[in-house]
PDB file with SEQRES, HELIX, SHEET and CRYST1 records, atoms N, CA, C and O in Angstrom:
SEQRES   1 A   88  MET ALA ARG VAL ARG ILE GLU LEU PHE ALA THR LEU ARG          
SEQRES   2 A   88  GLU LYS PHE GLY ARG GLY VAL GLU VAL GLU CYS GLU CYS          
SEQRES   3 A   88  LEU GLU ASP CYS PHE LYS LYS ALA ALA ARG VAL LEU GLY          
SEQRES   4 A   88  GLU ASP PHE LEU LYS GLU VAL LEU ASP GLU ASN GLY ARG          
SEQRES   5 A   88  VAL ARG ASP ASP ARG ILE ILE THR ILE ASN GLY ARG ASN          
SEQRES   6 A   88  ILE LYS ASP GLU MET LYS GLU LEU GLU ASP GLY ASP VAL          
SEQRES   7 A   88  ILE ALA VAL PHE PRO PRO ILE ALA GLY GLY                      
HELIX    1 AA1 ALA A   10  PHE A   16  1                                   7    
HELIX    2 AA2 LEU A   27  LEU A   38  1                                  12    
HELIX    3 AA3 ASP A   41  VAL A   46  1                                   6    
SHEET    1 AA1 5 GLY A  19  CYS A  24  0                                        
SHEET    2 AA1 5 ALA A   2  LEU A   8 -1                                        
SHEET    3 AA1 5 VAL A  78  PHE A  82  1                                        
SHEET    4 AA1 5 ILE A  58  ILE A  61 -1                                        
SHEET    5 AA1 5 ARG A  64  ASN A  65 -1                                        
CRYST1    1.000    1.000    1.000  90.00  90.00  90.00 P 1           1          
ATOM      1  N   MET A   1      26.071 -21.283  29.365  1.00  0.00           N  
ATOM      2  CA  MET A   1      25.636 -22.344  28.686  1.00  0.00           C  
ATOM      3  C   MET A   1      26.625 -23.576  29.006  1.00  0.00           C  
ATOM      4  O   MET A   1      27.835 -23.382  29.129  1.00  0.00           O  
ATOM      5  N   ALA A   2      26.066 -24.808  29.131  1.00  0.00           N  
ATOM      6  CA  ALA A   2      26.885 -25.901  29.505  1.00  0.00           C  
ATOM      7  C   ALA A   2      26.860 -26.930  28.333  1.00  0.00           C  
ATOM      8  O   ALA A   2      25.879 -27.058  27.600  1.00  0.00           O  
ATOM      9  N   ARG A   3      27.911 -27.595  28.220  1.00  0.00           N  
ATOM     10  CA  ARG A   3      28.022 -28.704  27.190  1.00  0.00           C  
ATOM     11  C   ARG A   3      27.773 -29.985  28.042  1.00  0.00           C  
ATOM     12  O   ARG A   3      28.523 -30.282  28.972  1.00  0.00           O  
ATOM     13  N   VAL A   4      26.721 -30.708  27.700  1.00  0.00           N  
ATOM     14  CA  VAL A   4      26.379 -31.952  28.489  1.00  0.00           C  
ATOM     15  C   VAL A   4      26.113 -33.124  27.566  1.00  0.00           C  
ATOM     16  O   VAL A   4      25.921 -32.953  26.362  1.00  0.00           O  
ATOM     17  N   ARG A   5      26.103 -34.341  28.155  1.00  0.00           N  
ATOM     18  CA  ARG A   5      25.743 -35.512  27.360  1.00  0.00           C  
ATOM     19  C   ARG A   5      24.393 -35.962  27.870  1.00  0.00           C  
ATOM     20  O   ARG A   5      24.121 -35.934  29.071  1.00  0.00           O  
ATOM     21  N   ILE A   6      23.589 -36.360  26.979  1.00  0.00           N  
ATOM     22  CA  ILE A   6      22.318 -36.961  27.292  1.00  0.00           C  
ATOM     23  C   ILE A   6      22.456 -38.506  26.917  1.00  0.00           C  
ATOM     24  O   ILE A   6      22.667 -38.814  25.744  1.00  0.00           O  
ATOM     25  N   GLU A   7      22.349 -39.391  27.820  1.00  0.00           N  
ATOM     26  CA  GLU A   7      22.343 -40.721  27.577  1.00  0.00           C  
ATOM     27  C   GLU A   7      21.044 -41.416  27.751  1.00  0.00           C  
ATOM     28  O   GLU A   7      20.322 -41.186  28.721  1.00  0.00           O  
ATOM     29  N   LEU A   8      20.728 -42.300  26.779  1.00  0.00           N  
ATOM     30  CA  LEU A   8      19.380 -42.973  26.714  1.00  0.00           C  
ATOM     31  C   LEU A   8      19.498 -44.402  27.081  1.00  0.00           C  
ATOM     32  O   LEU A   8      20.542 -45.001  26.827  1.00  0.00           O  
ATOM     33  N   PHE A   9      18.460 -45.015  27.686  1.00  0.00           N  
ATOM     34  CA  PHE A   9      18.532 -46.359  28.111  1.00  0.00           C  
ATOM     35  C   PHE A   9      17.282 -47.066  27.647  1.00  0.00           C  
ATOM     36  O   PHE A   9      16.266 -46.455  27.316  1.00  0.00           O  
ATOM     37  N   ALA A  10      17.405 -48.438  27.636  1.00  0.00           N  
ATOM     38  CA  ALA A  10      16.212 -49.370  27.326  1.00  0.00           C  
ATOM     39  C   ALA A  10      15.544 -49.029  26.015  1.00  0.00           C  
ATOM     40  O   ALA A  10      16.235 -48.866  25.009  1.00  0.00           O  
ATOM     41  N   THR A  11      14.273 -48.919  25.985  1.00  0.00           N  
ATOM     42  CA  THR A  11      13.571 -48.640  24.749  1.00  0.00           C  
ATOM     43  C   THR A  11      13.889 -47.384  24.134  1.00  0.00           C  
ATOM     44  O   THR A  11      13.780 -47.288  22.911  1.00  0.00           O  
ATOM     45  N   LEU A  12      14.277 -46.386  24.841  1.00  0.00           N  
ATOM     46  CA  LEU A  12      14.711 -45.079  24.247  1.00  0.00           C  
ATOM     47  C   LEU A  12      16.051 -45.258  23.476  1.00  0.00           C  
ATOM     48  O   LEU A  12      16.252 -44.711  22.391  1.00  0.00           O  
ATOM     49  N   ARG A  13      16.917 -46.024  24.077  1.00  0.00           N  
ATOM     50  CA  ARG A  13      18.149 -46.288  23.268  1.00  0.00           C  
ATOM     51  C   ARG A  13      17.958 -47.049  22.024  1.00  0.00           C  
ATOM     52  O   ARG A  13      18.659 -46.823  21.038  1.00  0.00           O  
ATOM     53  N   GLU A  14      16.932 -48.042  22.035  1.00  0.00           N  
ATOM     54  CA  GLU A  14      16.636 -48.711  20.848  1.00  0.00           C  
ATOM     55  C   GLU A  14      16.058 -47.847  19.798  1.00  0.00           C  
ATOM     56  O   GLU A  14      16.372 -48.032  18.623  1.00  0.00           O  
ATOM     57  N   LYS A  15      15.214 -46.895  20.152  1.00  0.00           N  
ATOM     58  CA  LYS A  15      14.527 -46.005  19.278  1.00  0.00           C  
ATOM     59  C   LYS A  15      15.411 -44.830  18.797  1.00  0.00           C  
ATOM     60  O   LYS A  15      15.295 -44.444  17.634  1.00  0.00           O  
ATOM     61  N   PHE A  16      16.306 -44.235  19.657  1.00  0.00           N  
ATOM     62  CA  PHE A  16      16.998 -43.040  19.341  1.00  0.00           C  
ATOM     63  C   PHE A  16      18.440 -43.145  19.375  1.00  0.00           C  
ATOM     64  O   PHE A  16      19.102 -42.166  19.031  1.00  0.00           O  
ATOM     65  N   GLY A  17      19.040 -44.269  19.766  1.00  0.00           N  
ATOM     66  CA  GLY A  17      20.497 -44.473  19.882  1.00  0.00           C  
ATOM     67  C   GLY A  17      20.911 -44.159  21.378  1.00  0.00           C  
ATOM     68  O   GLY A  17      20.133 -43.930  22.304  1.00  0.00           O  
ATOM     69  N   ARG A  18      22.256 -44.193  21.426  1.00  0.00           N  
ATOM     70  CA  ARG A  18      22.786 -44.037  22.791  1.00  0.00           C  
ATOM     71  C   ARG A  18      22.653 -42.691  23.379  1.00  0.00           C  
ATOM     72  O   ARG A  18      22.666 -42.561  24.603  1.00  0.00           O  
ATOM     73  N   GLY A  19      22.531 -41.709  22.611  1.00  0.00           N  
ATOM     74  CA  GLY A  19      22.457 -40.388  23.188  1.00  0.00           C  
ATOM     75  C   GLY A  19      23.161 -39.302  22.211  1.00  0.00           C  
ATOM     76  O   GLY A  19      23.519 -39.498  21.049  1.00  0.00           O  
ATOM     77  N   VAL A  20      23.265 -38.175  22.926  1.00  0.00           N  
ATOM     78  CA  VAL A  20      23.808 -36.958  22.093  1.00  0.00           C  
ATOM     79  C   VAL A  20      24.416 -35.941  23.122  1.00  0.00           C  
ATOM     80  O   VAL A  20      24.059 -35.877  24.298  1.00  0.00           O  
ATOM     81  N   GLU A  21      25.404 -35.130  22.525  1.00  0.00           N  
ATOM     82  CA  GLU A  21      25.946 -34.101  23.271  1.00  0.00           C  
ATOM     83  C   GLU A  21      25.303 -32.806  22.787  1.00  0.00           C  
ATOM     84  O   GLU A  21      25.141 -32.583  21.587  1.00  0.00           O  
ATOM     85  N   VAL A  22      24.930 -31.933  23.780  1.00  0.00           N  
ATOM     86  CA  VAL A  22      24.331 -30.702  23.460  1.00  0.00           C  
ATOM     87  C   VAL A  22      24.866 -29.505  24.319  1.00  0.00           C  
ATOM     88  O   VAL A  22      25.434 -29.704  25.393  1.00  0.00           O  
ATOM     89  N   GLU A  23      24.674 -28.323  23.830  1.00  0.00           N  
ATOM     90  CA  GLU A  23      24.881 -27.101  24.685  1.00  0.00           C  
ATOM     91  C   GLU A  23      23.692 -26.535  25.010  1.00  0.00           C  
ATOM     92  O   GLU A  23      22.902 -26.171  24.138  1.00  0.00           O  
ATOM     93  N   CYS A  24      23.447 -26.402  26.354  1.00  0.00           N  
ATOM     94  CA  CYS A  24      22.071 -25.847  26.841  1.00  0.00           C  
ATOM     95  C   CYS A  24      22.194 -25.137  28.071  1.00  0.00           C  
ATOM     96  O   CYS A  24      23.239 -25.120  28.723  1.00  0.00           O  
ATOM     97  N   GLU A  25      21.090 -24.520  28.416  1.00  0.00           N  
ATOM     98  CA  GLU A  25      21.007 -23.723  29.694  1.00  0.00           C  
ATOM     99  C   GLU A  25      20.302 -24.445  30.807  1.00  0.00           C  
ATOM    100  O   GLU A  25      20.708 -24.300  31.960  1.00  0.00           O  
ATOM    101  N   CYS A  26      19.239 -25.237  30.527  1.00  0.00           N  
ATOM    102  CA  CYS A  26      18.429 -25.949  31.474  1.00  0.00           C  
ATOM    103  C   CYS A  26      18.066 -27.225  30.884  1.00  0.00           C  
ATOM    104  O   CYS A  26      18.386 -27.509  29.730  1.00  0.00           O  
ATOM    105  N   LEU A  27      17.343 -28.080  31.714  1.00  0.00           N  
ATOM    106  CA  LEU A  27      16.951 -29.361  31.275  1.00  0.00           C  
ATOM    107  C   LEU A  27      16.008 -29.400  30.065  1.00  0.00           C  
ATOM    108  O   LEU A  27      16.176 -30.207  29.151  1.00  0.00           O  
ATOM    109  N   GLU A  28      15.037 -28.526  30.085  1.00  0.00           N  
ATOM    110  CA  GLU A  28      14.070 -28.563  28.945  1.00  0.00           C  
ATOM    111  C   GLU A  28      14.887 -28.091  27.757  1.00  0.00           C  
ATOM    112  O   GLU A  28      14.732 -28.735  26.719  1.00  0.00           O  
ATOM    113  N   ASP A  29      15.749 -27.051  27.743  1.00  0.00           N  
ATOM    114  CA  ASP A  29      16.550 -26.622  26.671  1.00  0.00           C  
ATOM    115  C   ASP A  29      17.386 -27.836  26.085  1.00  0.00           C  
ATOM    116  O   ASP A  29      17.483 -28.056  24.878  1.00  0.00           O  
ATOM    117  N   CYS A  30      17.942 -28.553  27.018  1.00  0.00           N  
ATOM    118  CA  CYS A  30      18.774 -29.780  26.572  1.00  0.00           C  
ATOM    119  C   CYS A  30      17.913 -30.757  25.752  1.00  0.00           C  
ATOM    120  O   CYS A  30      18.318 -31.225  24.688  1.00  0.00           O  
ATOM    121  N   PHE A  31      16.759 -31.037  26.260  1.00  0.00           N  
ATOM    122  CA  PHE A  31      15.825 -31.963  25.587  1.00  0.00           C  
ATOM    123  C   PHE A  31      15.407 -31.426  24.195  1.00  0.00           C  
ATOM    124  O   PHE A  31      15.340 -32.174  23.220  1.00  0.00           O  
ATOM    125  N   LYS A  32      15.134 -30.122  24.138  1.00  0.00           N  
ATOM    126  CA  LYS A  32      14.716 -29.568  22.877  1.00  0.00           C  
ATOM    127  C   LYS A  32      15.851 -29.531  21.912  1.00  0.00           C  
ATOM    128  O   LYS A  32      15.643 -29.739  20.717  1.00  0.00           O  
ATOM    129  N   LYS A  33      17.101 -29.262  22.399  1.00  0.00           N  
ATOM    130  CA  LYS A  33      18.207 -29.312  21.387  1.00  0.00           C  
ATOM    131  C   LYS A  33      18.572 -30.787  21.002  1.00  0.00           C  
ATOM    132  O   LYS A  33      19.018 -31.048  19.885  1.00  0.00           O  
ATOM    133  N   ALA A  34      18.381 -31.683  21.900  1.00  0.00           N  
ATOM    134  CA  ALA A  34      18.541 -33.033  21.535  1.00  0.00           C  
ATOM    135  C   ALA A  34      17.521 -33.478  20.500  1.00  0.00           C  
ATOM    136  O   ALA A  34      17.865 -34.267  19.620  1.00  0.00           O  
ATOM    137  N   ALA A  35      16.383 -33.046  20.560  1.00  0.00           N  
ATOM    138  CA  ALA A  35      15.323 -33.421  19.553  1.00  0.00           C  
ATOM    139  C   ALA A  35      15.637 -32.860  18.201  1.00  0.00           C  
ATOM    140  O   ALA A  35      15.109 -33.369  17.212  1.00  0.00           O  
ATOM    141  N   ARG A  36      16.442 -31.869  18.087  1.00  0.00           N  
ATOM    142  CA  ARG A  36      16.838 -31.471  16.776  1.00  0.00           C  
ATOM    143  C   ARG A  36      17.761 -32.442  16.067  1.00  0.00           C  
ATOM    144  O   ARG A  36      17.859 -32.479  14.840  1.00  0.00           O  
ATOM    145  N   VAL A  37      18.440 -33.235  16.905  1.00  0.00           N  
ATOM    146  CA  VAL A  37      19.345 -34.220  16.346  1.00  0.00           C  
ATOM    147  C   VAL A  37      18.640 -35.619  16.337  1.00  0.00           C  
ATOM    148  O   VAL A  37      18.773 -36.350  15.356  1.00  0.00           O  
ATOM    149  N   LEU A  38      17.906 -35.990  17.396  1.00  0.00           N  
ATOM    150  CA  LEU A  38      17.267 -37.259  17.472  1.00  0.00           C  
ATOM    151  C   LEU A  38      16.019 -37.408  16.796  1.00  0.00           C  
ATOM    152  O   LEU A  38      15.657 -38.526  16.429  1.00  0.00           O  
ATOM    153  N   GLY A  39      15.225 -36.239  16.566  1.00  0.00           N  
ATOM    154  CA  GLY A  39      13.990 -36.242  15.931  1.00  0.00           C  
ATOM    155  C   GLY A  39      12.890 -35.750  16.922  1.00  0.00           C  
ATOM    156  O   GLY A  39      13.006 -35.984  18.125  1.00  0.00           O  
ATOM    157  N   GLU A  40      11.862 -35.094  16.436  1.00  0.00           N  
ATOM    158  CA  GLU A  40      10.878 -34.496  17.317  1.00  0.00           C  
ATOM    159  C   GLU A  40      10.198 -35.480  18.181  1.00  0.00           C  
ATOM    160  O   GLU A  40       9.743 -35.115  19.265  1.00  0.00           O  
ATOM    161  N   ASP A  41      10.092 -36.760  17.760  1.00  0.00           N  
ATOM    162  CA  ASP A  41       9.420 -37.721  18.578  1.00  0.00           C  
ATOM    163  C   ASP A  41      10.117 -37.855  19.927  1.00  0.00           C  
ATOM    164  O   ASP A  41       9.468 -38.241  20.899  1.00  0.00           O  
ATOM    165  N   PHE A  42      11.414 -37.553  20.030  1.00  0.00           N  
ATOM    166  CA  PHE A  42      12.154 -37.597  21.272  1.00  0.00           C  
ATOM    167  C   PHE A  42      11.470 -36.779  22.315  1.00  0.00           C  
ATOM    168  O   PHE A  42      11.292 -37.269  23.430  1.00  0.00           O  
ATOM    169  N   LEU A  43      11.066 -35.544  22.030  1.00  0.00           N  
ATOM    170  CA  LEU A  43      10.346 -34.724  22.972  1.00  0.00           C  
ATOM    171  C   LEU A  43       9.157 -35.402  23.664  1.00  0.00           C  
ATOM    172  O   LEU A  43       8.997 -35.390  24.885  1.00  0.00           O  
ATOM    173  N   LYS A  44       8.331 -35.999  22.782  1.00  0.00           N  
ATOM    174  CA  LYS A  44       7.184 -36.703  23.247  1.00  0.00           C  
ATOM    175  C   LYS A  44       7.500 -37.792  24.257  1.00  0.00           C  
ATOM    176  O   LYS A  44       6.733 -38.073  25.178  1.00  0.00           O  
ATOM    177  N   GLU A  45       8.632 -38.377  24.048  1.00  0.00           N  
ATOM    178  CA  GLU A  45       9.077 -39.534  24.876  1.00  0.00           C  
ATOM    179  C   GLU A  45       9.606 -38.986  26.287  1.00  0.00           C  
ATOM    180  O   GLU A  45       9.660 -39.741  27.258  1.00  0.00           O  
ATOM    181  N   VAL A  46       9.971 -37.722  26.357  1.00  0.00           N  
ATOM    182  CA  VAL A  46      10.565 -37.193  27.540  1.00  0.00           C  
ATOM    183  C   VAL A  46       9.758 -36.136  28.251  1.00  0.00           C  
ATOM    184  O   VAL A  46       9.710 -36.141  29.481  1.00  0.00           O  
ATOM    185  N   LEU A  47       9.127 -35.238  27.543  1.00  0.00           N  
ATOM    186  CA  LEU A  47       8.355 -34.114  28.237  1.00  0.00           C  
ATOM    187  C   LEU A  47       6.849 -34.311  27.922  1.00  0.00           C  
ATOM    188  O   LEU A  47       6.424 -34.826  26.887  1.00  0.00           O  
ATOM    189  N   ASP A  48       6.104 -33.842  28.930  1.00  0.00           N  
ATOM    190  CA  ASP A  48       4.612 -33.855  28.696  1.00  0.00           C  
ATOM    191  C   ASP A  48       4.179 -32.636  27.929  1.00  0.00           C  
ATOM    192  O   ASP A  48       4.990 -31.839  27.458  1.00  0.00           O  
ATOM    193  N   GLU A  49       2.850 -32.513  27.816  1.00  0.00           N  
ATOM    194  CA  GLU A  49       2.340 -31.377  26.996  1.00  0.00           C  
ATOM    195  C   GLU A  49       2.635 -29.997  27.600  1.00  0.00           C  
ATOM    196  O   GLU A  49       2.525 -28.967  26.934  1.00  0.00           O  
ATOM    197  N   ASN A  50       2.990 -30.015  28.810  1.00  0.00           N  
ATOM    198  CA  ASN A  50       3.274 -28.727  29.636  1.00  0.00           C  
ATOM    199  C   ASN A  50       4.780 -28.419  29.589  1.00  0.00           C  
ATOM    200  O   ASN A  50       5.221 -27.389  30.100  1.00  0.00           O  
ATOM    201  N   GLY A  51       5.562 -29.313  28.977  1.00  0.00           N  
ATOM    202  CA  GLY A  51       6.925 -29.109  28.940  1.00  0.00           C  
ATOM    203  C   GLY A  51       7.796 -29.598  30.130  1.00  0.00           C  
ATOM    204  O   GLY A  51       8.976 -29.271  30.261  1.00  0.00           O  
ATOM    205  N   ARG A  52       7.133 -30.392  30.970  1.00  0.00           N  
ATOM    206  CA  ARG A  52       7.668 -30.976  32.147  1.00  0.00           C  
ATOM    207  C   ARG A  52       8.082 -32.377  31.889  1.00  0.00           C  
ATOM    208  O   ARG A  52       7.594 -33.004  30.949  1.00  0.00           O  
ATOM    209  N   VAL A  53       8.973 -32.896  32.697  1.00  0.00           N  
ATOM    210  CA  VAL A  53       9.421 -34.300  32.539  1.00  0.00           C  
ATOM    211  C   VAL A  53       8.267 -35.144  32.804  1.00  0.00           C  
ATOM    212  O   VAL A  53       7.555 -34.935  33.786  1.00  0.00           O  
ATOM    213  N   ARG A  54       8.026 -36.158  31.919  1.00  0.00           N  
ATOM    214  CA  ARG A  54       6.951 -37.079  32.064  1.00  0.00           C  
ATOM    215  C   ARG A  54       7.079 -37.764  33.406  1.00  0.00           C  
ATOM    216  O   ARG A  54       8.172 -37.993  33.924  1.00  0.00           O  
ATOM    217  N   ASP A  55       5.831 -38.104  33.989  1.00  0.00           N  
ATOM    218  CA  ASP A  55       5.892 -38.715  35.278  1.00  0.00           C  
ATOM    219  C   ASP A  55       6.415 -40.126  35.332  1.00  0.00           C  
ATOM    220  O   ASP A  55       6.841 -40.642  36.366  1.00  0.00           O  
ATOM    221  N   ASP A  56       6.355 -40.748  34.106  1.00  0.00           N  
ATOM    222  CA  ASP A  56       6.832 -42.124  33.911  1.00  0.00           C  
ATOM    223  C   ASP A  56       8.321 -42.258  33.541  1.00  0.00           C  
ATOM    224  O   ASP A  56       8.796 -43.340  33.197  1.00  0.00           O  
ATOM    225  N   ARG A  57       9.034 -41.134  33.621  1.00  0.00           N  
ATOM    226  CA  ARG A  57      10.462 -41.139  33.211  1.00  0.00           C  
ATOM    227  C   ARG A  57      11.286 -40.891  34.522  1.00  0.00           C  
ATOM    228  O   ARG A  57      10.847 -40.211  35.449  1.00  0.00           O  
ATOM    229  N   ILE A  58      12.507 -41.493  34.524  1.00  0.00           N  
ATOM    230  CA  ILE A  58      13.441 -41.256  35.505  1.00  0.00           C  
ATOM    231  C   ILE A  58      14.617 -40.426  34.871  1.00  0.00           C  
ATOM    232  O   ILE A  58      15.213 -40.864  33.887  1.00  0.00           O  
ATOM    233  N   ILE A  59      14.943 -39.217  35.450  1.00  0.00           N  
ATOM    234  CA  ILE A  59      15.963 -38.405  34.943  1.00  0.00           C  
ATOM    235  C   ILE A  59      16.984 -38.309  35.986  1.00  0.00           C  
ATOM    236  O   ILE A  59      16.654 -37.992  37.129  1.00  0.00           O  
ATOM    237  N   THR A  60      18.313 -38.582  35.651  1.00  0.00           N  
ATOM    238  CA  THR A  60      19.398 -38.359  36.534  1.00  0.00           C  
ATOM    239  C   THR A  60      20.429 -37.399  35.941  1.00  0.00           C  
ATOM    240  O   THR A  60      20.615 -37.366  34.725  1.00  0.00           O  
ATOM    241  N   ILE A  61      21.087 -36.634  36.772  1.00  0.00           N  
ATOM    242  CA  ILE A  61      22.307 -35.833  36.421  1.00  0.00           C  
ATOM    243  C   ILE A  61      23.316 -36.318  37.211  1.00  0.00           C  
ATOM    244  O   ILE A  61      23.280 -36.232  38.439  1.00  0.00           O  
ATOM    245  N   ASN A  62      24.327 -36.883  36.522  1.00  0.00           N  
ATOM    246  CA  ASN A  62      25.541 -37.377  37.259  1.00  0.00           C  
ATOM    247  C   ASN A  62      25.148 -38.421  38.231  1.00  0.00           C  
ATOM    248  O   ASN A  62      25.733 -38.505  39.311  1.00  0.00           O  
ATOM    249  N   GLY A  63      24.161 -39.243  37.892  1.00  0.00           N  
ATOM    250  CA  GLY A  63      23.803 -40.344  38.786  1.00  0.00           C  
ATOM    251  C   GLY A  63      22.798 -40.080  39.812  1.00  0.00           C  
ATOM    252  O   GLY A  63      22.303 -40.996  40.470  1.00  0.00           O  
ATOM    253  N   ARG A  64      22.461 -38.767  39.978  1.00  0.00           N  
ATOM    254  CA  ARG A  64      21.491 -38.318  40.993  1.00  0.00           C  
ATOM    255  C   ARG A  64      20.097 -38.105  40.421  1.00  0.00           C  
ATOM    256  O   ARG A  64      19.932 -37.310  39.496  1.00  0.00           O  
ATOM    257  N   ASN A  65      19.124 -38.774  40.931  1.00  0.00           N  
ATOM    258  CA  ASN A  65      17.737 -38.535  40.501  1.00  0.00           C  
ATOM    259  C   ASN A  65      17.235 -37.177  40.741  1.00  0.00           C  
ATOM    260  O   ASN A  65      17.151 -36.745  41.891  1.00  0.00           O  
ATOM    261  N   ILE A  66      16.900 -36.487  39.730  1.00  0.00           N  
ATOM    262  CA  ILE A  66      16.493 -35.048  39.995  1.00  0.00           C  
ATOM    263  C   ILE A  66      14.963 -34.766  39.846  1.00  0.00           C  
ATOM    264  O   ILE A  66      14.425 -33.772  40.334  1.00  0.00           O  
ATOM    265  N   LYS A  67      14.322 -35.707  39.144  1.00  0.00           N  
ATOM    266  CA  LYS A  67      12.922 -35.551  38.803  1.00  0.00           C  
ATOM    267  C   LYS A  67      12.607 -34.179  38.419  1.00  0.00           C  
ATOM    268  O   LYS A  67      13.148 -33.782  37.387  1.00  0.00           O  
ATOM    269  N   ASP A  68      11.809 -33.344  39.070  1.00  0.00           N  
ATOM    270  CA  ASP A  68      11.535 -31.962  38.616  1.00  0.00           C  
ATOM    271  C   ASP A  68      12.366 -30.896  39.289  1.00  0.00           C  
ATOM    272  O   ASP A  68      12.073 -29.712  39.123  1.00  0.00           O  
ATOM    273  N   GLU A  69      13.428 -31.272  40.069  1.00  0.00           N  
ATOM    274  CA  GLU A  69      14.300 -30.241  40.519  1.00  0.00           C  
ATOM    275  C   GLU A  69      14.957 -29.523  39.418  1.00  0.00           C  
ATOM    276  O   GLU A  69      15.341 -30.100  38.400  1.00  0.00           O  
ATOM    277  N   MET A  70      15.091 -28.179  39.639  1.00  0.00           N  
ATOM    278  CA  MET A  70      15.931 -27.432  38.660  1.00  0.00           C  
ATOM    279  C   MET A  70      17.336 -27.338  39.229  1.00  0.00           C  
ATOM    280  O   MET A  70      17.548 -26.862  40.344  1.00  0.00           O  
ATOM    281  N   LYS A  71      18.257 -27.788  38.459  1.00  0.00           N  
ATOM    282  CA  LYS A  71      19.612 -27.791  38.810  1.00  0.00           C  
ATOM    283  C   LYS A  71      20.426 -27.038  37.777  1.00  0.00           C  
ATOM    284  O   LYS A  71      20.231 -27.263  36.582  1.00  0.00           O  
ATOM    285  N   GLU A  72      21.292 -26.191  38.160  1.00  0.00           N  
ATOM    286  CA  GLU A  72      22.079 -25.505  37.170  1.00  0.00           C  
ATOM    287  C   GLU A  72      23.040 -26.522  36.515  1.00  0.00           C  
ATOM    288  O   GLU A  72      23.676 -27.306  37.220  1.00  0.00           O  
ATOM    289  N   LEU A  73      23.139 -26.513  35.254  1.00  0.00           N  
ATOM    290  CA  LEU A  73      23.968 -27.498  34.552  1.00  0.00           C  
ATOM    291  C   LEU A  73      25.313 -26.943  34.424  1.00  0.00           C  
ATOM    292  O   LEU A  73      25.520 -25.733  34.339  1.00  0.00           O  
ATOM    293  N   GLU A  74      26.264 -27.873  34.410  1.00  0.00           N  
ATOM    294  CA  GLU A  74      27.697 -27.539  34.323  1.00  0.00           C  
ATOM    295  C   GLU A  74      28.325 -28.359  33.176  1.00  0.00           C  
ATOM    296  O   GLU A  74      27.906 -29.474  32.863  1.00  0.00           O  
ATOM    297  N   ASP A  75      29.329 -27.752  32.585  1.00  0.00           N  
ATOM    298  CA  ASP A  75      30.095 -28.596  31.558  1.00  0.00           C  
ATOM    299  C   ASP A  75      30.477 -29.958  31.976  1.00  0.00           C  
ATOM    300  O   ASP A  75      31.025 -30.144  33.063  1.00  0.00           O  
ATOM    301  N   GLY A  76      30.211 -30.920  31.157  1.00  0.00           N  
ATOM    302  CA  GLY A  76      30.567 -32.281  31.528  1.00  0.00           C  
ATOM    303  C   GLY A  76      29.483 -33.050  32.204  1.00  0.00           C  
ATOM    304  O   GLY A  76      29.637 -34.254  32.409  1.00  0.00           O  
ATOM    305  N   ASP A  77      28.338 -32.396  32.582  1.00  0.00           N  
ATOM    306  CA  ASP A  77      27.221 -33.113  33.243  1.00  0.00           C  
ATOM    307  C   ASP A  77      26.795 -34.216  32.266  1.00  0.00           C  
ATOM    308  O   ASP A  77      26.936 -34.070  31.052  1.00  0.00           O  
ATOM    309  N   VAL A  78      26.264 -35.337  32.823  1.00  0.00           N  
ATOM    310  CA  VAL A  78      25.727 -36.402  32.137  1.00  0.00           C  
ATOM    311  C   VAL A  78      24.272 -36.582  32.600  1.00  0.00           C  
ATOM    312  O   VAL A  78      24.008 -36.878  33.766  1.00  0.00           O  
ATOM    313  N   ILE A  79      23.360 -36.400  31.679  1.00  0.00           N  
ATOM    314  CA  ILE A  79      21.918 -36.564  31.950  1.00  0.00           C  
ATOM    315  C   ILE A  79      21.499 -37.860  31.405  1.00  0.00           C  
ATOM    316  O   ILE A  79      21.655 -38.080  30.204  1.00  0.00           O  
ATOM    317  N   ALA A  80      20.967 -38.759  32.203  1.00  0.00           N  
ATOM    318  CA  ALA A  80      20.501 -40.045  31.856  1.00  0.00           C  
ATOM    319  C   ALA A  80      18.966 -40.133  31.849  1.00  0.00           C  
ATOM    320  O   ALA A  80      18.310 -39.665  32.779  1.00  0.00           O  
ATOM    321  N   VAL A  81      18.408 -40.727  30.810  1.00  0.00           N  
ATOM    322  CA  VAL A  81      16.900 -40.690  30.698  1.00  0.00           C  
ATOM    323  C   VAL A  81      16.521 -42.173  30.713  1.00  0.00           C  
ATOM    324  O   VAL A  81      16.959 -42.904  29.825  1.00  0.00           O  
ATOM    325  N   PHE A  82      15.722 -42.656  31.688  1.00  0.00           N  
ATOM    326  CA  PHE A  82      15.210 -43.987  31.693  1.00  0.00           C  
ATOM    327  C   PHE A  82      13.694 -44.039  31.547  1.00  0.00           C  
ATOM    328  O   PHE A  82      12.965 -43.337  32.249  1.00  0.00           O  
ATOM    329  N   PRO A  83      13.214 -44.912  30.592  1.00  0.00           N  
ATOM    330  CA  PRO A  83      11.696 -45.093  30.462  1.00  0.00           C  
ATOM    331  C   PRO A  83      11.253 -46.012  31.567  1.00  0.00           C  
ATOM    332  O   PRO A  83      12.059 -46.504  32.357  1.00  0.00           O  
ATOM    333  N   PRO A  84       9.956 -46.235  31.610  1.00  0.00           N  
ATOM    334  CA  PRO A  84       9.511 -47.233  32.596  1.00  0.00           C  
ATOM    335  C   PRO A  84      10.046 -48.616  32.128  1.00  0.00           C  
ATOM    336  O   PRO A  84      10.064 -48.954  30.944  1.00  0.00           O  
ATOM    337  N   ILE A  85      10.466 -49.364  33.129  1.00  0.00           N  
ATOM    338  CA  ILE A  85      11.043 -50.672  32.807  1.00  0.00           C  
ATOM    339  C   ILE A  85      10.302 -51.693  33.705  1.00  0.00           C  
ATOM    340  O   ILE A  85      10.177 -51.519  34.917  1.00  0.00           O  
ATOM    341  N   ALA A  86       9.828 -52.749  33.052  1.00  0.00           N  
ATOM    342  CA  ALA A  86       9.134 -53.873  33.718  1.00  0.00           C  
ATOM    343  C   ALA A  86      10.000 -55.139  33.518  1.00  0.00           C  
ATOM    344  O   ALA A  86      10.726 -55.314  32.539  1.00  0.00           O  
ATOM    345  N   GLY A  87       9.862 -55.924  34.454  1.00  0.00           N  
ATOM    346  CA  GLY A  87      10.612 -57.142  34.302  1.00  0.00           C  
ATOM    347  C   GLY A  87       9.980 -58.352  35.114  1.00  0.00           C  
ATOM    348  O   GLY A  87       8.963 -58.203  35.790  1.00  0.00           O  
ATOM    349  N   GLY A  88      10.564 -59.400  35.016  1.00  0.00           N  
ATOM    350  CA  GLY A  88       9.943 -60.497  35.852  1.00  0.00           C  
ATOM    351  C   GLY A  88      10.761 -61.752  35.744  1.00  0.00           C  
ATOM    352  O   GLY A  88      10.420 -62.766  36.354  1.00  0.00           O  
TER     353      GLY A  88                                                      
END                                                                             
């Protein structure tokens, strides 16, 4: 089990705060444990109904976009979650 930090950005940060630290085995487990602290609405913001990362989210681990790659997590990893961002 790895101790990781989940950092949130843009509208997710406004809704749930800066993030949370959790101990988890895989990405889905991390998000489920974060939801225990941040609220169940957090899962709907990150995972789809099949438990996969939503298509409109960007997920990075230590700055590397992982999308649906399965990566073994290590202590100290930083998972960043970005919602769709529009600008002009």
